C-alpha positions as CSV (number, residue, x, y, z in Angstrom):
1,M,134.8,152.4,94.3
2,T,132.0,150.6,96.1
3,N,131.8,146.8,95.7
4,T,128.3,146.0,94.6
5,Q,128.7,142.3,94.3
6,Q,126.1,140.3,96.3
7,P,126.9,137.3,98.5
8,P,126.2,134.0,96.7
9,P,122.8,132.4,97.3
10,I,124.3,129.6,99.4
11,L,124.9,132.3,102.1
12,I,121.6,134.1,102.0
13,A,118.9,131.8,100.6
14,P,116.3,130.2,103.0
15,I,117.8,127.0,104.4
16,M,115.0,124.5,103.7
17,P,114.6,125.2,100.0
18,L,118.4,125.6,99.6
19,F,119.0,122.1,101.1
20,F,116.5,120.4,98.8
21,K,117.7,122.4,95.8
22,M,121.3,121.2,96.4
23,A,120.5,117.7,97.6
24,L,118.0,116.5,94.8
25,P,120.4,116.8,91.8
26,I,123.1,114.9,93.8
27,I,120.6,112.2,94.9
28,F,119.3,111.7,91.3
29,G,122.8,111.5,90.0
30,L,123.8,108.9,92.7
31,L,120.7,106.8,92.0
32,I,121.4,106.8,88.3
33,N,125.0,105.6,89.0
34,G,123.6,103.0,91.5
35,L,121.2,101.7,88.9
36,F,124.0,101.5,86.4
37,N,126.1,99.3,88.7
38,F,123.1,97.0,89.1
39,V,122.4,96.9,85.3
40,D,126.2,96.3,84.6
41,A,126.1,93.2,86.9
42,L,123.0,91.9,85.2
43,F,124.4,92.4,81.7
44,I,127.7,90.6,82.5
45,T,125.7,87.6,84.1
46,W,123.4,87.4,81.1
47,A,126.0,87.8,78.4
48,V,129.0,85.8,79.9
49,G,127.9,83.8,82.9
50,T,128.3,83.3,86.6
51,D,132.1,82.8,86.6
52,A,132.4,86.2,84.9
53,I,130.4,88.1,87.5
54,G,132.5,86.2,90.1
55,G,135.7,87.5,88.5
56,V,134.3,91.0,88.4
57,S,133.3,90.8,92.0
58,A,136.8,89.6,92.9
59,A,138.3,92.7,91.2
60,F,135.9,94.9,93.2
61,P,138.2,95.4,96.3
62,I,141.0,96.7,94.1
63,Q,138.7,99.0,92.1
64,M,137.3,100.2,95.4
65,I,140.7,101.1,96.7
66,M,141.1,103.4,93.6
67,I,137.6,104.9,94.1
68,S,138.3,105.4,97.8
69,I,141.6,107.3,97.3
70,S,140.1,109.5,94.6
71,A,137.1,110.3,96.8
72,M,139.4,111.1,99.7
73,L,141.3,113.6,97.6
74,G,138.2,115.1,96.0
75,S,136.1,115.5,99.2
76,G,139.1,116.9,101.2
77,M,139.7,119.5,98.5
78,A,136.0,120.3,98.4
79,S,135.9,121.0,102.1
80,V,138.8,123.4,101.9
81,I,137.4,125.2,98.8
82,S,133.9,125.6,100.2
83,R,135.3,127.3,103.3
84,C,137.6,129.5,101.1
85,L,134.6,130.6,99.0
86,G,132.4,131.2,102.0
87,A,135.1,133.3,103.7
88,S,135.3,135.7,100.8
89,Q,131.5,136.2,100.7
90,Q,131.7,137.6,97.2
91,S,130.7,136.2,93.8
92,G,134.0,137.1,92.0
93,K,137.1,134.9,91.3
94,D,138.8,133.5,94.3
95,T,142.6,133.2,94.1
96,E,143.1,131.0,97.2
97,A,140.4,128.5,96.2
98,S,141.9,128.4,92.7
99,K,145.3,127.6,94.2
100,V,143.8,124.7,96.1
101,F,142.1,123.3,93.0
102,S,145.1,123.6,90.8
103,A,147.4,121.9,93.3
104,S,144.8,119.2,94.0
105,L,144.4,118.5,90.3
106,F,148.2,118.0,90.0
107,F,148.3,115.7,93.0
108,A,145.3,113.7,91.9
109,A,146.9,113.1,88.5
110,L,150.1,112.0,90.2
111,V,148.4,109.5,92.5
112,G,146.2,108.2,89.7
113,L,149.3,107.6,87.5
114,F,151.1,105.8,90.3
115,L,148.2,103.5,91.1
116,S,147.7,102.7,87.4
117,L,151.3,101.6,87.0
118,V,151.3,99.5,90.2
119,I,148.0,97.8,89.5
120,V,148.6,97.1,85.7
121,L,152.2,95.9,86.2
122,F,151.4,93.7,89.2
123,R,147.8,92.7,88.5
124,V,148.6,88.9,88.2
125,E,150.6,88.9,91.4
126,I,147.8,90.9,93.2
127,F,145.1,88.3,92.3
128,N,147.4,85.4,93.0
129,A,148.0,86.9,96.5
130,M,144.2,87.1,97.0
131,Q,144.1,83.3,96.4
132,L,141.3,83.5,93.9
133,P,140.0,80.4,92.2
134,T,141.9,79.8,89.0
135,A,138.8,80.1,86.9
136,L,138.0,83.6,88.1
137,I,141.4,85.2,87.6
138,P,141.2,85.7,83.8
139,Y,137.9,87.5,84.2
140,A,139.2,89.6,87.1
141,I,142.2,90.7,85.0
142,D,140.1,91.4,81.9
143,Y,137.8,93.7,83.9
144,L,140.4,95.5,86.1
145,T,143.1,96.2,83.5
146,P,141.3,98.8,81.3
147,I,139.8,100.6,84.4
148,A,143.1,100.7,86.2
149,A,145.0,101.9,83.1
150,I,143.0,105.2,83.0
151,G,143.7,106.0,86.7
152,I,145.1,109.5,85.8
153,I,141.9,110.3,83.9
154,S,139.5,108.9,86.5
155,F,141.3,110.8,89.4
156,C,141.3,114.1,87.4
157,H,137.6,113.5,86.6
158,G,136.9,113.1,90.3
159,T,138.7,116.3,91.2
160,L,136.8,118.3,88.5
161,S,133.5,116.9,89.7
162,E,134.2,117.8,93.3
163,V,135.3,121.4,92.4
164,L,131.9,121.9,90.7
165,R,130.2,120.5,93.8
166,A,132.3,122.7,96.2
167,Q,130.9,125.7,94.4
168,G,127.3,124.5,94.9
169,L,126.9,123.8,91.2
170,N,125.0,120.5,91.8
171,V,123.0,120.6,88.6
172,L,126.2,120.5,86.6
173,V,127.4,117.6,88.8
174,F,124.1,115.8,88.1
175,K,124.6,116.3,84.3
176,L,128.1,114.9,84.6
177,M,127.0,111.8,86.6
178,A,123.9,111.1,84.5
179,S,125.8,111.4,81.2
180,M,128.5,109.0,82.3
181,A,126.1,106.4,83.7
182,L,123.8,106.5,80.6
183,M,126.8,106.2,78.2
184,N,128.1,103.3,80.3
185,I,124.8,101.4,80.1
186,A,124.6,102.0,76.3
187,L,128.2,100.9,75.7
188,D,127.7,97.9,77.9
189,A,124.8,96.7,75.8
190,L,126.8,97.4,72.6
191,F,130.0,95.7,73.6
192,L,128.5,92.7,75.4
193,F,125.4,91.8,73.3
194,V,126.4,93.1,69.8
195,F,130.2,92.8,69.6
196,G,130.4,89.9,72.1
197,W,133.5,91.3,73.8
198,G,132.8,89.7,77.2
199,V,134.1,91.0,80.5
200,S,136.7,93.2,78.8
201,G,133.9,94.8,76.8
202,A,132.2,95.8,80.1
203,A,135.5,97.2,81.4
204,W,136.2,99.2,78.2
205,A,132.6,100.6,78.4
206,T,133.4,101.9,81.9
207,A,136.8,103.3,80.9
208,I,135.4,105.1,77.8
209,S,132.5,106.5,79.9
210,I,134.9,107.8,82.5
211,T,137.1,109.4,79.8
212,F,134.0,111.0,78.2
213,A,132.9,112.3,81.6
214,F,136.4,113.8,82.2
215,L,136.2,115.7,78.9
216,F,132.7,116.8,79.6
217,A,133.8,118.1,83.0
218,V,136.6,120.1,81.4
219,Y,134.0,121.5,79.0
220,L,131.7,122.5,81.8
221,F,134.6,124.0,83.8
222,R,135.7,126.1,80.8
223,K,132.3,127.1,79.5
224,H,130.7,128.4,82.6
225,D,131.8,131.5,84.6
226,H,133.2,129.9,87.8
227,R,134.7,131.6,90.9
228,I,137.6,129.0,90.6
229,Y,140.0,129.0,87.7
230,F,143.0,126.8,86.7
231,S,146.3,128.3,87.8
232,L,149.4,126.9,86.1
233,A,151.6,128.5,88.7
234,H,150.0,126.4,91.4
235,F,149.8,123.2,89.3
236,R,152.4,121.5,91.5
237,L,153.0,119.8,94.8
238,I,152.2,121.8,97.9
239,P,152.9,119.3,100.7
240,H,151.2,121.1,103.6
241,L,148.0,121.6,101.5
242,H,147.9,117.9,100.4
243,K,148.3,116.8,104.0
244,T,145.3,118.9,105.1
245,I,143.2,117.6,102.2
246,M,144.0,114.0,102.9
247,A,143.2,114.4,106.6
248,L,139.8,116.1,105.8
249,G,139.1,113.4,103.1
250,M,140.0,110.5,105.4
251,P,136.4,110.0,106.7
252,V,135.1,109.4,103.1
253,F,138.0,107.0,102.5
254,L,137.1,105.1,105.6
255,S,133.4,105.0,104.6
256,Y,134.1,103.6,101.1
257,T,136.7,101.0,102.2
258,G,134.7,100.2,105.2
259,F,131.8,98.9,103.1
260,A,134.0,96.7,101.1
261,V,135.8,95.4,104.2
262,M,132.4,94.7,105.9
263,L,131.3,92.6,102.9
264,L,134.5,90.6,103.0
265,A,134.3,90.2,106.8
266,V,130.6,89.0,106.7
267,N,131.5,86.4,104.0
268,I,134.4,85.1,106.1
269,A,132.3,85.0,109.2
270,L,129.5,83.1,107.4
271,V,132.0,80.5,106.1
272,H,133.2,79.9,109.7
273,V,129.7,79.9,111.2
274,A,127.1,78.7,108.7
275,G,128.6,75.5,107.5
276,N,126.7,74.1,104.5
277,D,124.3,77.1,104.6
278,A,127.1,79.6,103.9
279,Q,126.6,79.7,100.1
280,L,122.9,80.5,100.4
281,L,123.4,83.1,103.1
282,I,126.3,84.8,101.2
283,S,124.1,85.0,98.1
284,A,121.1,86.3,100.0
285,H,123.3,88.9,101.8
286,G,124.7,89.9,98.3
287,I,121.1,90.6,97.1
288,L,120.3,92.5,100.2
289,N,123.4,94.7,99.8
290,R,122.4,95.6,96.2
291,V,119.1,96.9,97.6
292,F,120.8,98.6,100.6
293,M,123.2,100.5,98.3
294,L,120.3,102.0,96.3
295,V,118.4,102.8,99.5
296,F,121.4,104.4,101.1
297,L,122.4,106.6,98.2
298,P,119.9,109.4,99.0
299,V,121.2,109.6,102.5
300,L,124.7,110.0,101.0
301,G,123.3,112.7,98.7
302,M,121.8,114.6,101.6
303,M,125.1,114.4,103.5
304,I,127.0,115.8,100.5
305,A,124.6,118.7,100.2
306,F,124.7,119.4,103.9
307,Q,128.5,119.4,103.9
308,T,128.7,121.9,101.0
309,I,126.2,124.3,102.7
310,A,127.8,124.0,106.1
311,G,131.3,124.5,104.8
312,F,130.3,127.6,102.9
313,N,128.5,129.2,105.8
314,Y,131.1,128.3,108.4
315,G,133.7,129.9,106.2
316,A,131.5,133.0,106.1
317,Q,131.2,132.9,109.9
318,L,127.4,132.3,109.6
319,Q,127.3,129.7,112.3
320,P,123.6,130.0,113.0
321,R,123.0,128.8,109.4
322,V,125.3,125.9,110.0
323,I,123.2,124.8,112.9
324,A,120.0,125.3,111.0
325,V,121.0,123.2,108.0
326,L,122.3,120.5,110.5
327,H,118.8,120.3,112.0
328,I,117.1,120.1,108.6
329,A,119.5,117.5,107.2
330,L,119.0,115.3,110.3
331,V,115.2,115.5,110.2
332,V,114.9,114.9,106.5
333,S,117.4,112.0,106.4
334,T,115.8,110.4,109.5
335,V,112.3,110.5,108.1
336,Y,113.6,109.0,104.8
337,A,115.4,106.2,106.7
338,L,112.3,105.5,108.8
339,L,110.2,105.0,105.7
340,W,112.6,102.5,104.3
341,S,113.0,100.7,107.6
342,I,109.2,100.1,107.6
343,I,109.4,98.7,104.1
344,M,112.4,96.5,104.5
345,V,111.2,95.1,107.9
346,G,107.6,94.8,106.9
347,V,107.4,93.6,103.2
348,P,111.0,93.0,101.9
349,E,109.9,89.9,99.9
350,Y,108.3,92.1,97.2
351,I,111.6,93.8,96.5
352,F,113.8,90.7,96.5
353,Q,111.4,88.9,94.1
354,I,112.7,91.3,91.4
355,F,116.1,89.6,91.6
356,S,115.2,85.9,91.6
357,D,112.3,83.4,91.6
358,D,114.3,81.1,94.0
359,T,111.9,80.9,97.0
360,A,114.7,79.9,99.4
361,L,116.9,82.7,98.3
362,V,114.2,85.3,98.5
363,Q,113.0,84.2,101.9
364,T,116.5,84.1,103.3
365,A,117.2,87.6,102.1
366,A,113.9,88.8,103.6
367,D,114.7,87.2,106.9
368,I,118.1,88.9,107.0
369,S,116.5,92.2,106.0
370,R,114.0,92.1,108.9
371,I,116.9,92.1,111.3
372,V,119.5,94.3,109.5
373,F,117.1,97.1,108.7
374,L,115.7,97.4,112.3
375,A,117.9,100.3,113.1
376,F,118.3,101.8,109.6
377,I,116.5,104.9,111.0
378,T,119.9,105.9,112.5
379,A,121.5,106.2,109.1
380,G,121.0,110.0,108.9
381,V,122.6,110.7,112.2
382,A,125.5,108.4,111.5
383,M,126.2,110.2,108.2
384,I,125.3,113.8,108.8
385,C,127.0,114.3,112.2
386,P,130.5,113.3,111.1
387,A,130.1,115.3,107.9
388,L,129.6,118.4,110.1
389,F,133.1,118.1,111.5
390,Q,134.6,117.5,108.0
391,A,132.7,120.6,106.7
392,I,134.2,122.9,109.4
393,G,137.7,121.5,109.0
394,M,137.9,119.3,112.2
395,A,139.5,116.2,110.7
396,I,140.2,114.1,113.8
397,P,136.6,114.0,115.1
398,A,135.3,113.4,111.6
399,I,137.7,110.5,111.1
400,V,136.9,108.9,114.5
401,L,133.1,109.3,114.3
402,N,133.1,108.0,110.7
403,A,135.2,104.9,111.6
404,L,133.3,104.2,114.8
405,H,130.6,101.9,113.5
406,T,132.5,99.8,111.0
407,Y,136.1,99.7,112.3
408,F,135.7,100.0,116.1
409,L,132.4,98.1,116.6
410,L,131.2,95.9,113.7
411,L,134.4,94.4,112.4
412,P,135.8,93.4,115.8
413,A,132.3,91.9,116.7
414,L,132.2,89.9,113.5
415,G,135.7,88.5,114.2
416,F,134.7,87.7,117.8
417,I,131.6,85.7,116.7
418,A,133.6,83.8,114.1
419,Y,136.2,83.0,116.7
420,I,133.7,81.9,119.4
421,H,131.8,79.7,117.0
422,T,135.0,78.0,115.7
423,F,136.1,77.4,119.3
424,S,132.6,76.1,120.4
425,H,132.4,73.8,117.3
426,S,135.8,72.3,118.1
427,F,134.8,71.8,121.7
428,M,131.5,70.0,120.7
429,H,133.3,67.9,118.1
430,F,136.0,66.9,120.6
431,F,133.4,65.8,123.2
432,S,131.1,64.2,120.6
433,I,128.2,66.5,121.5
434,S,125.0,65.8,119.4
435,T,124.5,67.2,115.9
436,V,121.2,68.7,117.0
437,L,123.0,71.1,119.4
438,N,125.6,71.8,116.6
439,K,122.8,72.9,114.3
440,Q,121.3,75.1,117.0
441,L,124.8,76.6,117.5
442,I,124.9,77.4,113.7
443,T,121.5,79.0,113.8
444,L,122.5,81.2,116.8
445,G,125.8,82.1,115.1
446,T,124.2,83.2,111.8
447,D,121.4,85.1,113.6
448,G,124.1,86.7,115.8
449,I,125.9,88.0,112.7
450,W,122.7,89.8,111.5
451,W,121.8,91.1,114.9
452,L,125.2,92.8,115.1
453,F,124.1,95.3,112.5
454,P,121.2,96.9,114.4
455,L,123.1,96.7,117.7
456,T,126.2,98.4,116.4
457,D,124.0,100.9,114.5
458,V,122.3,102.0,117.7
459,L,125.5,102.0,119.8
460,A,127.4,104.0,117.2
461,T,124.6,106.5,116.8
462,I,124.3,107.1,120.5
463,L,128.0,107.9,120.7
464,V,128.0,110.0,117.6
465,A,124.9,111.9,118.6
466,T,126.1,112.5,122.1
467,Y,129.5,113.9,121.0
468,T,127.8,116.1,118.4
469,W,125.2,117.4,120.9
470,F,127.9,118.5,123.3
471,F,129.9,120.1,120.5
472,I,126.8,122.0,119.3
473,N,126.1,123.2,122.8
474,R,129.6,124.6,123.1
475,F,129.3,126.0,119.6
476,K,126.1,127.9,120.7
477,I,127.8,129.2,123.8
478,D,130.7,130.6,121.8
479,L,128.3,132.5,119.6
480,K,126.8,134.4,122.5
């Protein structure tokens, strides 16, 4: 009997419309979630106070660890599944991809449960080890406890969301993200302003929203006719598969944790370098990063769409389509980044005025922005190129290229500047050198911190682009 099933659209549709069709729902969903995080912070500040947002911020690194691990497991699984589905080139059920999903769901639940137990049982010891101010610890515990307690649910939700994305069902992913974010905002307003539950109310709003999103994901998975199904026989540990998934998901893990570590490193460097100006600079950098996260999310959305298309087509051995979507993703993301570079270097004050009417704070944030965003045009290359290697299953290049900017260049440079400034300050103090020179040293040190961002952006992009260019040329030769 002849098989009349047609290949899925992701393997035959024109590349340009396909890229936008897949990227836009993801971008909208990410932006909604990004706006939620901003609104969440505003609500906590308005309803409870500055110490409360300080406690929530202190809990962020722990929460980020959970998010990073969940993203690592989900994205690694999605890479394997996309290539499995692409290799079959049919629209029917896929047994191998279903095996990967079922085993991944079991492993995600196991890891989520383990992290929940560790964080909830040792939350006081964790925050004491972080040497938090005493006033912030109760807020940090109130916020982290409900979110950590549902680790098994949040990890399973992440796996279900990624399996939808791996099939190219980005409209469903958008519905999932949007519904969770909107519910979170509504519950935040209810619990904080109506019930007066404080920080714990914000945390429970997040926990309830994640639980709802998990149930909604189960509903979407069961309602629609998917190529992937749940297999109880494979709902178990498969060590070699989990090892592969974690290796492929490592670049995402490094990206997520790298952002948190970068924020921490900048704050530490400013404390060492800026003296009495450190508080203003840290606040200004915090505002800048809220804007940066929103601006950066569409680049992340393009990267996710590119990775899905590339993985599918590479699995189907349609390498020319992989190269075509790489070119399109690089051009579109670079044009987008160029537009924001112009705005954030040219007129950043108009954006920062939304956050505060403090002239000094707004001007300081604008001054930092004019330096930091000078090389933002490189963001597309820095994200898309490493995603190519993750999409085609080359874990080691993906990990190295993803870690290059933050871990190999930026963090060591920040540490070096802090060390040099501390040494120079001690030298000047020992020899009683004038305070005028000391102030000039502080200015040079703080400016040096901000100039590290465009310098490392450019250097990392040159290295990433060069490696990718040589790889693509060998790739093309192999096709001939």
